[in-house]
N, C-alpha and C positions, 0 to 999 in steps of 0.2 A: 504493500500500500504506500502511496506517495506521501511525503511529508506535508504536502499542501494539495487540496482538492480544488480544481477549477472546473465548474460545471454550470449549466444553465437550467433554470426552472421556469418554464414559460418565458415571460419577458424579462426575467431577472437573471443576471449573471451572478454567480456566487464564488467567493474565495473562502475556503474553509481551511484554517490551519490545522494540521493533523500530525503533530509531533508531541503528544501529551507528556511523555516521560521527560521531555526537556522544557515543559511548560510552553511549547510551541515556539521556542527560540528559533530565529531565522538563520538559515544557512544559505550559501550561495545558490544552490539549485532551487530552493524555495523562492528566492527573490527573482531568479530568472524565469521561473514558471509563472509567477504573478505578473511580471512585466510583459511576458509574451501574451498572456491571456488578456490583459488590459488593452494591448495594442490590437488584438483580434476583435475584441468587443467594441472598440471605439468606432469601427466602421461597419458594424453589424446593425442594420436598421431594426432588427427584431428585438434588440436588447435596449431596454428603457433605463435600467439602473444597475448598479453593482453593489452587492451586499457582502460585507466582510465579517466573518465570525470565526469561532473555533469549534472543533468537533466535540471534544470532551475535556475534562480535567479542570484544575482550579485556576487556570489563567487564560486570558486572551492571548498574550504574547509577552514572555519574560525578557525579551531583548534579542541580541544577536549571538553568534557562535563565538563567545569570548575566548575560549580555550584555543580554538583554531587561530584567532587573530594573534594571540600571544605567541603561539608556536611559530607562526609565520614571521612575526615581528622580531623574534630571536634569530631568524635567518636573514633572508633578503627582503622580507616584507611584501613580496609580490602577491602572494595569495590573499593577504589582508587587504591590499589595495584593490584587488579584483573584486573582493566581497563589497567593500565600500562603494566601488564604482557602480555595480549593478544595484545595490541597495538604494543608493541615492538617486539613481535613475527611476527606480520604482517609486520612491518618495515624491520625486518631481512630477512623474506622470500622474500620480493621484492628485497632486496639488493643482495641476492644470487640466484635469480631466473634464471633458465637456458634459458627460452624463452624470446624473446624481449618484453620489457614493454614500453608503451608510456603514458605519463601523459600530459593532457591538462590543463595548469595552467592559465585558463582564468578567470580573476577576482581575488577576495581575496584569497590568498594562505598563510595561517599563521599557526604556531604551528603544529598541527596534519596534516594539509594539506601539510606542508613542508615535514613531515615524510613520507607522502604518495607519493609525487612526486619526491623528490631528489634521491631515490634509483633507479628510472626508467632509462632505457637506453636512451630514448628520452624524453625531457622535453620541451614542447612548451609554450613559453610566447607570450602574445599579448599586444595590447595597453591597455587592461583592467587589466592586471596583477598588483596586489598589494601584494608584497611578504614581510613578516616580521616574526621575532621571538620576539614578544613583551613581553615575559614572565616576565622579571624583574619588569615590571610595576604592576604585581599582586603577587609579592613575589615568583615567580617560576623561572625556568631557561630554556634555550633553549634545550629541550630534543629531543626525537624521532630521535636521531643521530646528534643533533646540535653540540655536542662536536667533532664529526668526521668531519662533513661538513664545519662548520664555521672555524675550525682550519686549513683547507686546502685552504682557499681563499687567494688571493694575499695579501702580506704584513700583515697589522693589520686590514684589512677590517672586518674579522670575529669577532674580539674582539669589534670593533666599533658597529657592528650590534647587537651583543649579549647584550652589555651594554645599548645601547640607544633604541633598538627596532625600529630603523629607517626603514621606508617603502621604498622598492625598486620598481621601475616600471619595465615593461617588458624589456625595452632596457638595464637597469642596470643589470637585471638578466642575460641577454645574455652576456654582457661585462665581468661579473665576472665568467662566466662559470656555473652559477646556472641553466640556461636554455641552451639547445642545439640548439634551433631554435626560430626564431621570425616570427610569421605569423599574418596577420590581422585576427581579429575574424571572419570576413566575409568569410574566406577561410577554417574555421575549418570543416564545414560539408563536404566540398569537400575532405579535407585531410582524414577524417575518412572513407568516401565512397571508396576512392582510396586504402586505406590500407586494407579494407575488400576485395576489388577486387584482390589485389596483395600484400599479406603480405611479400613476399620475397624482396620487393623493398622499404621498409619503409624509409630508409635514402634518397633515390633518390626522393621519393614523397615529403618528407618534405623539401628537398633542393630546389626542383622545385617551391614549393609554398611559400617559404620564401621571405621576402621583407627586404630591408635595414632598420635596426632599427634606431630610432632617436638617438640623442646624449645621451650618458650615463652620466648623471649629476654628479654622484658620483665620476667619474674619475677626475673631476676638484679639488676634495678635497683629492685625494690619498696621496699627500705629507703630508698634515696636519694630516690625519688619522694615517699614519705610524709614524709620529713624536710624536703626542700628546697622542696616545694610545699605545705607544711602550712598556710600562711596564706591567708586570703581577701583579703588586701591585696596588690596586685600589687607595690608597692614592697618589701614584705617578701620576696617571692619573688625579686625581682631581687637584693636584698641578700644573701639566703642563698646564691644561686648564685655571686655575686661573691666571697663570703667562703670558699667551698669551693674547695680547690685541686685537686680531681680533674679529669681530662680530660673526663669525662662531664658534670660540672657546667658546665665551660667551654663545651662544645658546646651545652648547653641554653640557656645565657645568650645565646650568639651567635644561636641560632635565635629566641629571644624578641625580640631587638633588630630582627629583620626584620618583626615582626608589628605590627599596629595597637594602640598602647597603649589607645586608647579601647575597642576591641571586646574586648581582653583583659580589661579591667575589667568590661565588660558580661558577658562569659562567666563570670567568677568570681562575680558577683552572681547570674547566672542559675542556676548550679549550687547556690549557697548557698540560694536561695529554692526551687529545684526539689526539693531534698531534703525540703522541708517541705510541698510541694503535696499537698493531700488527694486530688485526682483528676487523671488525665491531661487531662481537659477543662480544668481550671483552668490546667494547664501550657500547653496550646495557646493559651488565651486570652491569657496573659501573653506568650508568644513572638510572637503575632501583633501585639500592641501594640508590642513592642520592635522587631520587624521592620519595621513600618510607619514607625517613626521612623528606624531605622538606614539604610534604603535611600535616604533623602533627605539623608544627611549626607556631608560631604566625604570621609571615609576610605573609604567604600564605593565611591564614584565614582572616587576616586583609585586604590584597590586594583585595581578591575576594569581601569582604564586601564593600570596597570603590568604586570599579570599576563596579562590576556586580550586587550586591544586592541593596545597598543604592544609588549607582551612585553619591556620593558626591565628588569623585576623590580627597579625602583628607586622604590618609592612614596614620596611625600613626605607622611608622616602628619602630621596637625595635630589636636591637639598631638603633638609628636614624642617626648615622654617620658612615662612613667607619672605623674610629679609634675605634669605640665602638664594632666592630665585631672581637672578639678574634680568633686567629689562631686555638685554640683548639676546638672552636665551628665548624669551617669549617672541621677540622679533624673528628669530630663526625659525621657530615653530610656525609662525604665520607667513613665512616667505612663500610667495606664489610658486607653483611648480612650472617648469619649462612648458612651452606650448604643446609639445608632443606628449606630455605626461598629464596635463591638466584635465580635470573632469569636464565632460560635456553632457548635455541632456539626452543626446541620442543622435 
């Protein structure tokens, strides 16, 4: 059985992630299959919309094939770059897709799963949704369009999420605009059946099946987030958190001290520049260049060792402090690739 199922059901095309043991984490063949299907359906007059979900298990999509990326990064990085190249083309194709797209973010939606769902026109959260971009914990950064999406969230919420990897629930996703609808998971099968039956009324169907979301807990901390994460300089954020005597600020500082200083700085710059990117294509080109550099650096290989391989959760970041990460290193990471190596949308 394939790791991803691409099929049609009447006027609806369906992408069903089918790798439950890996919480549907994306690999290169999955991205290639999704991209090929999207291209086929784009010119098929019988297809009215594309629906994206997962077959079974506790997550929609837990991310990408991190272990493969690290193994490649430890060598020449070619396989990692090939994965990013096709994944980002898939992200971009969804972002620019002419037909309505619907993503069911039921369960864990992280990393690559965020890249698969956020470009969609309709993004359904449920009581099971657990949304995060936790990449700084493994020496990576919020890619797949993270620099675009997170930089456009209210206030400094995006910077907070990028640095801490904080997990949002479905109600919080709705409140921040990451999700367009909040449905109980028990209503999802009905929603899909009704969309297949009448794809011209997707918005009305989802509105009809939506329920009031619980309180969005992150909103209680909006003022602290905007104040304490106000700077684009990581040292300033550390200092602001250290100077604040609240328990919440102390918790955030403790969290940041477990993350890669290098890729936290990368993330802040990515969001700063992402907010000014004229097009999503420009964003993906930049993220590809950054990703191509980061996967071959010490912190990514060490982060994957600590979290995924050895599971000791004790990475030795190098440099170990924000002050130790020189500006010229970040400039090197953000250096554009030569024309022949740069990412293109297709």
